[in-house]
C-alpha positions as CSV (number, residue, x, y, z in Angstrom):
1,M,0.0,0.0,0.0
2,K,1.4,3.4,-1.0
3,K,1.5,6.1,1.6
4,A,-0.1,9.4,0.8
5,K,2.3,12.3,0.3
6,S,2.5,14.7,3.2
7,R,0.8,18.0,2.5
8,K,3.2,20.0,4.7
9,G,3.4,23.5,3.5
10,D,-0.3,23.6,2.4
11,S,-1.4,25.1,5.7
12,T,-1.0,28.8,6.3
13,R,-0.3,28.3,10.0
14,K,3.0,29.6,11.1
15,S,3.6,27.1,13.8
16,K,3.4,23.4,13.1
17,A,2.7,22.4,16.7
18,I,-0.9,21.2,17.2
19,P,-2.9,24.1,18.8
20,K,-4.8,23.4,22.0
21,S,-7.7,25.8,21.2
22,I,-9.3,27.6,18.3
23,D,-7.9,30.9,19.6
24,E,-4.4,29.4,19.5
25,Y,-5.0,28.0,16.0
26,L,-6.2,31.4,14.8
27,A,-3.2,33.2,16.3
28,G,-1.0,31.2,14.0
29,V,-2.9,32.1,10.8
30,P,-1.9,35.2,8.8
31,E,-4.4,37.6,7.3
32,P,-6.6,37.6,5.3
33,A,-7.3,33.9,6.2
34,R,-7.5,34.7,9.9
35,S,-10.4,37.1,9.3
36,T,-12.2,34.6,7.1
37,L,-11.9,31.9,9.7
38,K,-13.1,34.3,12.4
39,T,-16.2,34.9,10.3
40,I,-16.7,31.2,9.7
41,R,-16.3,30.6,13.5
42,A,-18.9,33.3,14.3
43,V,-21.4,32.0,11.8
44,I,-21.0,28.4,13.1
45,R,-21.2,29.6,16.8
46,S,-24.4,31.6,16.0
47,T,-26.0,28.5,14.4
48,V,-25.2,25.5,16.6
49,P,-27.0,24.6,19.8
50,P,-25.8,26.3,23.0
51,E,-24.4,22.9,24.2
52,A,-22.0,22.7,21.2
53,T,-18.4,23.1,22.1
54,E,-15.3,24.2,20.2
55,T,-12.4,21.8,19.9
56,I,-9.3,20.9,17.9
57,S,-9.8,17.7,15.9
58,Y,-7.2,16.4,13.5
59,G,-5.2,19.5,14.3
60,I,-7.8,21.9,13.0
61,P,-10.8,23.8,14.6
62,A,-14.1,22.0,14.9
63,F,-17.4,22.3,16.7
64,T,-18.9,19.3,18.4
65,Y,-22.4,18.5,19.5
66,K,-22.9,14.9,20.3
67,E,-20.2,14.3,17.7
68,V,-18.1,16.5,15.4
69,L,-20.4,18.8,13.4
70,V,-18.0,20.7,11.2
71,W,-14.3,21.4,10.9
72,F,-12.7,24.5,9.3
73,A,-9.1,25.4,8.5
74,A,-6.9,27.9,6.6
75,F,-4.7,26.9,3.6
76,S,-2.3,28.9,1.4
77,D,-4.9,30.2,-1.0
78,H,-8.3,29.5,0.7
79,C,-10.2,28.6,3.8
80,S,-12.0,25.3,4.0
81,L,-15.1,24.1,5.7
82,F,-15.5,20.4,6.2
83,P,-19.3,19.8,6.9
84,T,-19.3,16.1,5.8
85,A,-19.9,14.7,2.3
86,S,-23.7,14.3,2.8
87,V,-24.1,18.1,3.5
88,I,-22.0,19.0,0.5
89,E,-24.1,16.7,-1.7
90,A,-27.3,18.2,-0.3
91,F,-26.2,21.8,-1.2
92,K,-24.4,20.9,-4.4
93,K,-26.3,23.4,-6.6
94,E,-25.8,26.3,-4.1
95,L,-22.1,25.4,-3.8
96,A,-21.5,25.4,-7.6
97,P,-19.4,28.7,-7.4
98,Y,-17.0,27.1,-5.0
99,P,-14.4,24.4,-5.5
100,T,-15.6,21.3,-3.6
101,S,-14.4,17.7,-3.1
102,K,-16.1,14.8,-1.3
103,G,-15.8,16.4,2.2
104,T,-14.6,20.0,1.8
105,I,-15.6,23.3,0.4
106,H,-12.9,25.9,-0.5
107,F,-13.7,29.6,0.1
108,P,-11.3,32.2,-1.4
109,T,-10.1,34.6,1.3
110,D,-10.4,37.6,-1.0
111,K,-14.1,37.3,-1.6
112,P,-17.1,37.6,0.8
113,L,-18.3,34.4,2.5
114,P,-21.8,33.1,1.6
115,T,-22.9,33.5,5.2
116,P,-26.6,32.5,4.7
117,L,-25.4,29.4,2.9
118,L,-23.0,28.6,5.7
119,K,-25.8,28.9,8.2
120,K,-28.0,26.6,6.2
121,M,-25.3,23.9,5.9
122,V,-24.5,24.0,9.6
123,K,-28.2,23.7,10.5
124,A,-28.5,20.8,8.1
125,R,-25.5,19.1,9.8
126,V,-27.0,19.7,13.3
127,A,-30.3,18.1,12.0
128,Q,-28.4,15.1,10.8
129,V,-26.8,14.5,14.1
130,E,-30.1,15.0,15.9
131,D,-31.8,12.6,13.6
132,K,-29.1,10.0,14.0
133,K,-29.3,10.2,17.8
134,R,-33.1,9.7,17.8
135,R,-32.9,6.3,16.1
């Protein structure tokens, strides 16, 4: 089995040490990505249930509520939101202007974020988790 190549250098974080908090992660991200991530964080925080918590998962910021809801991170030329593949599939038409892959959406740091769309995706992800826990 071949090992995947390391993607060192893709991240815009100055320090390669794993941060202990989202604030610590953001402190290591240069502008304009830091401002973009702060906006993403605020949108997520305003949308998730009050019981949701911020954490670092896989070395990047995440919000948890019964399980990880979404992750977000900065890279050299964009910021990414990782809301799970099913959420990306559900919003495929609305996400057409943005590069996506199975589990991530790339937002350029030099353009305004689609805040209403971010909120809808986070709400959809919370609903998925709620539905899963009811079964």
